C-alpha positions, 0 to 999 in steps of 0.5 A: 216290287222294291223289296224295302216295300215289301218289308212296310206291308210284311210289318203291317200284316205283322201288327207292329203298327200302332195308332197315331194322330187323332180323329180315327175313323168310325171302326164299328162303322167299317165292320158293318159294311165290310162284312169281315171279322176286322174293322175295314178302317182305323187310325193311321198306321206307323210305320206307313209309307215314305210318302212326298213331303207334301203329304204329312204321314203323322197322321190319317188312316187306313182301310182294306179291301180284305175281300179282294182276290189274289187275281184281281189284286194286281189290276186298279183297286174298286177305290175312288176319290169323289172330290165334290162330296170330299169321301173315298168310295170303296167297293166292299163285299158281304156275302154274295152282295156288294155294299159301296162304303164311303168315308171322310177323305180326312178323318176316314170315318163311313159318312154312308154305306149303300144297300146291299146288291147282288150283280147279275149272274154270270154269262156263262153258268161255268163261269166266275161270279161277277164283280161289279165296278166302281164308277163316280159319274158327275151329271149337270153338276152332281156327283154319284156313285154307281156300281155297274155290272154286265151278266145274265139279267139283272142286279137284285137287292140283298133280300132277292127282290129285283133291284131295278124296280120299275126303272129298269128294262130287259127280261130277266133271262136276258143279258143286260148291263145293269146300274145302281146310283147313290148320290156321293152326298148321302148319309147313313147306312143302307142307303137305296140307289136314286136310280137303278137302270138295266139296259139289254145287251147282247156283248162279247166277253169282255165286250162292255165298256162304260164311261162316265168323263163327260156329263153323265154316263156313256154305255158300249158294248161289242156284240159278237162277230160285229165290228162296230159297238152299239151304245147307249147313254144314261140321264140319270136325272130324267130316268132315260137311256138313249140306244144308238144300234151299230150304224145309225149314228149321225153326225151333221153335216160331217155324217147324215146317213144319206147316200150310202156313206159311212156313218158308223161309229159310237157315243164317246160321251155326253155333253151338256148339248146332247151325245158326242158322236165319234165316228169311225173314219175320223170326225166327232162332234156335236151334233147341231152345235160343234164338230172336230173339223172345224178346230183342226189343231196345227201341224196335222195331216190336211188330206187325212186328218184321222182326228178322233175322240181319246177321252172326255174329262170335265169339261174337255175332250182329248183328242188324237189326230194325224200328224203330217207325215203317216197315221198315228198309232201305226209308227207315227206320234199323234199330235195331242189336241184339247177341245172344249166340250161345249163349243169344240173349241180347240184350246192348246195341241201338241205332239205326244206318246200317251203310251210311253214310259213304264208300264203300270196297272194303276194308270188311267186319265184323271182330274185334279179335284178341283178340275183344272188339271188333268193326266192320262199317260204321259200327257198332263194339261193346264185347263185354266191356262190351255197349256199341255205338256208330254213327258214321252221324253223319245221314250227314254225317260218317259213318265206315265203320271198317275195323280195330280192334286190342286196344286198342280203337282202331279205324281208318277213312273219315270222308266228307268234303268232299276230292278222294277223298271222304274223310279217314283217322280214329282212333275209340278205342271207348272214347268212340266219337268220331271222331279226324281223322289227318294226311290223307295218313296210311294207316290198318291194313287189318288188325289183331293183335295184334303189328302192323298190316298197311298197304296200298302203294298204286300203279297197275296190276296186283299189290298190296303191302303192309307191316306195322309192328309195334305200338310 
């Protein structure tokens, strides 16, 4: 990145840091979870980052993922905000096992750490060890922090015992997608999972995706030599897994599977009333409750609507529809529409190229802590006002958004003629207009109600983060 950012990281590495503020993190707790010789969290460093004015850089705390190998540094780090619980969840490594470390978002104090979990073995003995993914799940108003991984066999407790217990399915020698779920409001050390699941799945490498944007977890995997995925949903509280083999999804009255029609598709997520089905031929909805064709946004192609689920965020489905002429994604800009997850009702829509703007490895769709706002690529939505903004700006100065707070201020990077190809910006969602920040400013990649998380740039393995409270 920028030279000045590297200078800050060099200062951190050189130990030119002095603690500031009060109420620092519990370093002893950090030592136990990280398994390293140095604490994984502590009082805020100074100098820190040049943050936007809404954050107090004289206070806060820092954390690190020292175990992260250099080849994984460029991807999004395994750190997630857990807004209702008010914690930040980290994936930490301990030997050949992994733990979840949950720290108070304001003080950095360790709230809880999980029991050690060893992910399944890699598909091929010559492959690298499997590194689990970190996931935050909302189901019926309760938050969970989960680890999941795909591999040979099932995940195990660090003791070597099968962590799946009687909750799991699948044989030890078969390939499976393994999960462990922890209540986000846990406390103490060595917290055991409240639920463990192993879903048998013979998938192509990198052919497994997991989504927790709706009311629970949806899993998709593509079998070798197949073009359509198998899908499954996990009901955590009821300890129930429902699988949907390729070609067996239904969405009455659009698709019932009768008469040789094309019913191939997948389960895109979960609503309070059942799975959200997305058909390959276009069309989505919740069977017996609502279908997308009953809520067509204006300015779409009536002959070939091309309605497809793009993202499920909180209580909403963000969908892509074909414009009046052309096909979305094939030289034509899509009509992006926001539908209510429970009723399917159209809330707002607009034309938007969600992939315009600078490339940046941390971008992913996210909600504000209170769930009112969402950002996804160049798209920003205010669910309370049923209003959306698109910051594609003809791709000349498009903005990719990274995070958004409860105050309605989103942060991202705008395409620019600069050494890095982008500049940091703030975007108040009441106007949708980008406001330039200092070129050397860092923006929060995580947004919580009372704090923001910033990444300290640096070279080599490992990643460091600093968390500053909001003013």
